[in-house]
Backbone as ProteinMPNN parsed JSONL, in Angstrom:
{"seq_chain_A": "MAQDSSEVDWKIFRELREVALERFCHRVLDELEALRLDSSRSNHERYLAVYRLLQDRDQELAHAFNDPRRSRMIVQLAAIHAYGLLEPGEVARFSPHTRDTIESLAKGFPR", "coords_chain_A": {"N_chain_A": [[6.857, 23.32, -3.089], [5.875, 25.09, -5.653], [3.255, 24.93, -7.955], [1.711, 25.21, -11.036], [-1.472, 24.566, -11.272], [-4.389, 23.219, -12.778], [-7.768, 24.436, -12.653], [-9.633, 22.395, -12.725], [-8.157, 20.136, -11.839], [-7.624, 21.031, -9.255], [-10.195, 21.109, -8.113], [-10.846, 18.392, -8.215], [-8.844, 17.402, -6.557], [-9.585, 18.57, -4.074], [-11.971, 17.23, -3.583], [-11.183, 14.461, -3.596], [-9.278, 14.486, -1.611], [-10.68, 14.509, 0.79], [-11.859, 11.971, 0.73], [-9.552, 10.385, 0.745], [-8.474, 11.133, 3.221], [-10.353, 10.048, 4.998], [-9.936, 7.331, 4.429], [-7.294, 7.085, 5.271], [-7.511, 7.606, 8.044], [-9.189, 5.497, 8.789], [-7.514, 3.323, 8.238], [-5.449, 3.772, 10.102], [-6.859, 3.54, 12.511], [-7.564, 0.837, 12.336], [-4.992, -0.279, 12.508], [-4.332, 0.501, 15.099], [-6.221, -0.929, 16.559], [-5.382, -3.54, 16.069], [-2.939, -3.488, 17.437], [-3.871, -3.056, 20.02], [-5.188, -5.428, 20.545], [-3.172, -7.294, 20.635], [-2.162, -9.8, 22.349], [0.272, -10.89, 22.918], [1.971, -9.067, 23.887], [2.847, -6.992, 26.664], [0.729, -4.754, 28.588], [2.038, -2.32, 28.849], [3.937, -2.463, 26.769], [2.192, -2.522, 24.588], [1.016, -0.03, 24.875], [3.259, 1.638, 24.403], [3.782, 0.915, 21.745], [1.454, 1.819, 20.503], [1.699, 4.544, 20.984], [4.053, 5.168, 19.51], [3.186, 4.46, 16.947], [1.124, 6.336, 16.557], [2.608, 8.707, 16.602], [4.186, 8.39, 14.276], [2.18, 8.133, 12.276], [0.907, 10.559, 12.595], [2.774, 12.348, 11.584], [2.747, 11.577, 8.904], [0.078, 12.152, 8.283], [0.067, 14.938, 8.634], [1.857, 15.725, 6.615], [0.546, 14.892, 4.296], [-2.014, 16.005, 4.439], [-2.397, 18.413, 5.923], [-3.084, 21.924, 5.855], [-4.155, 22.433, 3.115], [-3.424, 23.761, 0.051], [-3.328, 25.326, -3.144], [-0.687, 25.629, -3.957], [0.55, 23.593, -2.618], [-0.631, 21.343, -3.48], [0.321, 19.374, -5.37], [2.489, 18.111, -4.06], [1.159, 17.153, -1.799], [-0.7, 15.474, -3.027], [1.073, 13.611, -4.132], [2.065, 12.438, -1.786], [-0.318, 11.363, -0.71], [-0.922, 9.568, -2.74], [1.381, 7.93, -2.637], [1.025, 6.769, -0.146], [-0.909, 4.983, -0.705], [-3.612, 5.691, -0.86], [-5.354, 6.367, -2.826], [-7.456, 5.171, -5.389], [-6.789, 3.536, -8.547], [-8.57, 4.483, -10.579], [-9.322, 6.901, -9.494], [-6.967, 8.387, -9.485], [-6.67, 8.548, -12.196], [-8.443, 10.524, -12.898], [-7.203, 12.967, -12.817], [-5.349, 15.485, -14.67], [-3.147, 14.556, -17.381], [-0.537, 15.664, -17.019], [-0.495, 16.282, -14.251], [-0.918, 13.716, -13.187], [1.42, 12.363, -14.105], [3.367, 13.843, -12.742], [2.735, 13.448, -9.991], [2.999, 10.692, -9.814], [5.708, 10.367, -10.316], [6.873, 11.857, -8.181], [5.841, 10.439, -6.01], [7.357, 8.157, -5.83], [9.505, 8.812, -4.284], [8.676, 8.82, -1.672], [8.546, 7.386, 1.616], [7.488, 4.033, 2.361]], "CA_chain_A": [[6.987, 23.291, -4.531], [4.763, 25.752, -6.302], [2.919, 24.252, -9.192], [0.563, 25.792, -11.704], [-2.414, 23.478, -11.485], [-5.644, 23.647, -13.384], [-8.946, 24.521, -11.781], [-10.249, 21.065, -12.698], [-7.35, 19.308, -10.934], [-7.814, 21.558, -7.9], [-11.503, 20.648, -7.647], [-10.738, 16.943, -8.004], [-8.024, 17.246, -5.359], [-10.372, 18.901, -2.876], [-12.932, 16.137, -3.391], [-10.519, 13.204, -3.264], [-8.549, 14.672, -0.357], [-11.583, 14.088, 1.87], [-11.959, 10.512, 0.623], [-8.258, 9.833, 1.175], [-8.341, 11.368, 4.654], [-11.173, 9.024, 5.659], [-9.237, 6.049, 4.274], [-6.111, 7.136, 6.131], [-7.939, 7.473, 9.444], [-9.685, 4.128, 8.957], [-6.34, 2.451, 8.271], [-4.759, 3.971, 11.382], [-7.7, 2.946, 13.562], [-7.382, -0.613, 12.224], [-3.664, -0.592, 13.051], [-4.414, 0.662, 16.551], [-7.003, -2.052, 17.087], [-4.503, -4.722, 16.042], [-1.988, -3.342, 18.552], [-4.616, -3.198, 21.268], [-5.557, -6.834, 20.726], [-1.976, -8.142, 20.606], [-1.975, -10.341, 23.705], [1.647, -11.347, 23.11], [2.695, -7.946, 24.496], [2.298, -6.463, 27.918], [-0.015, -3.512, 28.411], [2.991, -1.233, 28.645], [4.475, -2.604, 25.414], [1.139, -2.11, 23.657], [0.912, 1.432, 24.999], [4.391, 2.239, 23.699], [3.59, 0.683, 20.312], [0.397, 2.738, 20.078], [2.276, 5.891, 21.014], [4.965, 5.293, 18.367], [2.39, 4.435, 15.724], [0.444, 7.624, 16.412], [3.608, 9.717, 16.229], [4.523, 8.182, 12.865], [1.035, 8.423, 11.423], [0.623, 11.991, 12.672], [3.671, 13.004, 10.636], [2.223, 11.295, 7.572], [-1.154, 12.919, 8.154], [0.421, 16.351, 8.458], [2.491, 15.914, 5.312], [-0.39, 14.642, 3.207], [-3.328, 16.637, 4.532], [-2.472, 19.713, 6.596], [-2.981, 23.182, 5.12], [-4.249, 22.217, 1.669], [-3.412, 24.948, -0.805], [-2.947, 24.996, -4.516], [0.774, 25.547, -4.06], [0.983, 22.345, -1.981], [-1.471, 20.251, -3.987], [1.082, 18.303, -6.023], [3.246, 17.379, -3.029], [0.205, 16.417, -0.985], [-1.205, 14.378, -3.858], [2.122, 12.585, -4.218], [2.063, 11.724, -0.5], [-1.559, 10.594, -0.649], [-0.751, 8.452, -3.681], [2.423, 7.039, -2.119], [0.469, 6.053, 1.0], [-1.899, 4.036, -1.204], [-4.941, 6.152, -0.45], [-6.165, 6.647, -4.013], [-7.685, 4.071, -6.324], [-6.307, 3.896, -9.889], [-9.566, 5.294, -11.28], [-9.311, 8.245, -8.926], [-5.759, 9.027, -10.013], [-6.907, 8.776, -13.628], [-9.28, 11.717, -13.079], [-6.353, 14.156, -12.931], [-4.761, 15.722, -15.988], [-1.938, 13.748, -17.601], [0.63, 16.315, -16.411], [-0.579, 16.089, -12.803], [-0.696, 12.281, -12.935], [2.843, 12.058, -14.294], [4.142, 14.489, -11.688], [2.535, 12.798, -8.684], [3.562, 9.34, -9.901], [7.154, 10.516, -10.193], [7.197, 12.283, -6.818], [5.433, 9.413, -5.037], [8.426, 7.163, -5.708], [10.448, 9.275, -3.268], [8.089, 8.761, -0.331], [8.702, 6.106, 2.291], [6.356, 3.101, 2.524]], "C_chain_A": [[5.754, 23.938, -5.131], [4.51, 25.084, -7.641], [1.687, 24.926, -9.764], [-0.397, 24.654, -12.028], [-3.732, 24.025, -12.007], [-6.757, 23.678, -12.343], [-9.609, 23.152, -11.648], [-9.487, 20.153, -11.738], [-7.537, 19.745, -9.482], [-9.149, 21.078, -7.311], [-11.491, 19.145, -7.364], [-9.936, 16.675, -6.732], [-8.843, 17.491, -4.094], [-11.379, 17.798, -2.563], [-12.237, 14.87, -2.896], [-9.689, 13.294, -1.987], [-9.399, 14.195, 0.815], [-11.737, 12.564, 1.898], [-10.688, 9.862, 1.163], [-8.047, 10.015, 2.674], [-9.151, 10.344, 5.441], [-10.498, 7.66, 5.581], [-8.024, 5.979, 5.195], [-6.509, 6.893, 7.583], [-8.46, 6.068, 9.724], [-8.52, 3.151, 9.088], [-5.619, 2.552, 9.622], [-5.568, 3.351, 12.521], [-7.622, 1.418, 13.532], [-6.031, -1.052, 12.796], [-3.663, -0.509, 14.576], [-5.161, -0.497, 17.185], [-6.153, -3.321, 17.113], [-3.487, -4.659, 17.175], [-2.68, -3.579, 19.888], [-4.922, -4.662, 21.571], [-4.371, -7.787, 20.77], [-1.643, -8.638, 22.018], [-0.568, -10.886, 23.944], [2.512, -10.274, 23.76], [2.036, -7.553, 25.813], [1.507, -5.188, 27.618], [0.92, -2.337, 28.143], [3.586, -1.282, 27.239], [3.442, -2.17, 24.367], [0.97, -0.599, 23.687], [2.032, 2.113, 24.216], [4.259, 2.072, 22.179], [2.521, 1.619, 19.749], [0.95, 4.157, 19.991], [3.181, 6.124, 19.801], [4.189, 5.328, 17.045], [1.704, 5.783, 15.499], [1.411, 8.746, 16.053], [3.934, 9.614, 14.735], [3.376, 8.592, 11.946], [0.661, 9.908, 11.464], [1.522, 12.776, 11.72], [3.193, 12.79, 9.201], [0.965, 12.121, 7.306], [-0.852, 14.388, 7.875], [0.975, 16.596, 7.065], [1.471, 15.818, 4.176], [-1.638, 15.522, 3.244], [-3.368, 18.032, 5.144], [-2.313, 20.871, 5.619], [-3.043, 22.988, 3.603], [-4.372, 23.551, 0.917], [-3.006, 24.508, -2.199], [-1.438, 24.812, -4.654], [1.325, 24.258, -3.45], [0.281, 21.125, -2.565], [-0.656, 19.088, -4.547], [1.837, 17.47, -4.995], [2.29, 16.563, -2.167], [-0.4, 15.257, -1.766], [-0.191, 13.254, -3.982], [2.174, 11.778, -2.932], [0.835, 10.832, -0.388], [-1.463, 9.369, -1.551], [0.273, 7.446, -3.157], [1.912, 6.206, -0.946], [-0.65, 5.096, 0.594], [-3.332, 4.406, -0.884], [-5.847, 6.521, -1.613], [-6.274, 5.402, -4.874], [-7.175, 4.502, -7.705], [-7.288, 4.764, -10.675], [-9.632, 6.72, -10.764], [-8.104, 9.028, -9.427], [-5.976, 9.403, -11.479], [-7.759, 10.018, -13.898], [-8.448, 12.994, -13.26], [-5.801, 14.288, -14.348], [-3.504, 14.864, -16.145], [-0.688, 14.355, -16.943], [0.646, 16.098, -14.895], [-0.327, 14.632, -12.447], [0.78, 11.928, -13.032], [3.687, 12.623, -13.154], [3.969, 13.777, -10.359], [3.084, 11.374, -8.687], [5.077, 9.395, -9.699], [7.555, 10.886, -8.765], [6.881, 11.204, -5.783], [6.52, 8.364, -4.829], [9.438, 7.533, -4.626], [9.932, 9.227, -1.847], [8.328, 7.395, 0.291], [7.383, 5.329, 2.312], [6.453, 1.986, 1.61]], "O_chain_A": [[4.677, 23.342, -5.101], [5.44, 24.723, -8.361], [0.724, 25.183, -9.041], [-0.159, 23.874, -12.949], [-4.125, 25.152, -11.705], [-6.681, 23.029, -11.299], [-10.09, 22.796, -10.572], [-10.098, 19.472, -10.914], [-7.601, 18.906, -8.584], [-9.213, 20.689, -6.144], [-12.067, 18.692, -6.375], [-10.307, 15.822, -5.926], [-8.791, 16.699, -3.153], [-11.607, 17.476, -1.397], [-12.65, 14.277, -1.9], [-9.427, 12.274, -1.35], [-8.89, 13.548, 1.73], [-11.742, 11.951, 2.965], [-10.746, 8.909, 1.939], [-7.492, 9.132, 3.328], [-8.674, 9.828, 6.452], [-10.489, 6.915, 6.561], [-7.759, 4.951, 5.819], [-5.906, 6.066, 8.268], [-8.197, 5.512, 10.791], [-8.535, 2.263, 9.94], [-5.231, 1.54, 10.206], [-5.001, 2.702, 13.401], [-7.614, 0.777, 14.583], [-5.94, -2.07, 13.482], [-3.066, -1.345, 15.255], [-4.764, -0.991, 18.241], [-6.205, -4.086, 18.075], [-3.205, -5.677, 17.807], [-2.128, -4.229, 20.776], [-4.912, -5.077, 22.73], [-4.566, -8.991, 20.931], [-0.934, -7.974, 22.773], [-0.25, -11.301, 25.058], [3.653, -10.538, 24.141], [0.841, -7.757, 26.029], [1.608, -4.621, 26.53], [0.63, -1.472, 27.317], [3.723, -0.245, 26.591], [3.789, -1.524, 23.378], [0.802, 0.035, 22.646], [1.785, 3.05, 23.457], [4.587, 2.984, 21.421], [2.67, 2.148, 18.648], [0.69, 4.875, 19.026], [3.083, 7.159, 19.141], [4.493, 6.116, 16.15], [1.704, 6.307, 14.385], [1.065, 9.639, 15.28], [3.956, 10.618, 14.023], [3.577, 9.307, 10.964], [0.156, 10.45, 10.48], [1.086, 13.757, 11.117], [3.23, 13.71, 8.383], [0.811, 12.712, 6.238], [-1.446, 14.998, 6.986], [0.603, 17.569, 6.408], [1.534, 16.58, 3.211], [-2.256, 15.763, 2.207], [-4.318, 18.771, 4.889], [-1.517, 20.81, 4.682], [-2.101, 23.335, 2.89], [-5.296, 24.335, 1.134], [-2.413, 23.446, -2.389], [-0.977, 23.937, -5.386], [2.457, 23.875, -3.743], [0.577, 19.995, -2.177], [-0.927, 17.933, -4.22], [1.819, 16.241, -5.064], [2.576, 15.411, -1.84], [-0.59, 14.172, -1.216], [-0.554, 12.078, -3.941], [2.313, 10.555, -2.978], [0.947, 9.666, -0.008], [-1.872, 8.271, -1.172], [0.047, 6.238, -3.229], [2.324, 5.059, -0.775], [-1.27, 4.467, 1.452], [-4.17, 3.533, -0.662], [-6.985, 6.942, -1.407], [-5.3, 4.673, -5.062], [-7.133, 5.696, -8.003], [-6.867, 5.69, -11.369], [-9.961, 7.642, -11.51], [-8.22, 10.208, -9.757], [-5.517, 10.449, -11.937], [-7.786, 10.508, -15.026], [-8.941, 13.986, -13.796], [-5.789, 13.328, -15.119], [-2.874, 14.491, -15.155], [0.126, 13.627, -16.374], [1.686, 15.767, -14.326], [0.404, 14.346, -11.499], [1.328, 11.27, -12.147], [4.604, 11.966, -12.663], [4.953, 13.524, -9.664], [3.582, 10.902, -7.665], [5.649, 8.564, -8.993], [8.476, 10.291, -8.205], [7.589, 11.078, -4.784], [6.593, 7.749, -3.764], [10.145, 6.667, -4.111], [10.661, 9.554, -0.91], [8.318, 6.375, -0.398], [6.302, 5.917, 2.284], [5.588, 1.11, 1.611]]}, "name": "protein", "num_of_chains": 1, "seq": "MAQDSSEVDWKIFRELREVALERFCHRVLDELEALRLDSSRSNHERYLAVYRLLQDRDQELAHAFNDPRRSRMIVQLAAIHAYGLLEPGEVARFSPHTRDTIESLAKGFPR"}
């Protein structure tokens, strides 16, 4: 989805994308640790759960963070927002048009 975005929104996106990526990775590592420590499962079951989790999260990571370009900014922002990786004050930094668009698109993302 090509979108005409302002230079200000683009700069904010580039900054907050890094913050959101760190939050995403931290969340995934926490999920992995919980799976690793789940003594109610066998080692094989934990391995399979880790494998599935990484497959799922890798798809999310790719959708939200891979190949950041202006033409993909809105879709990536919507994914980042839908995954709960931005604080309300961070979202508020974007222009009203960008905020409205990502809020609307984020409703269509799973989670």
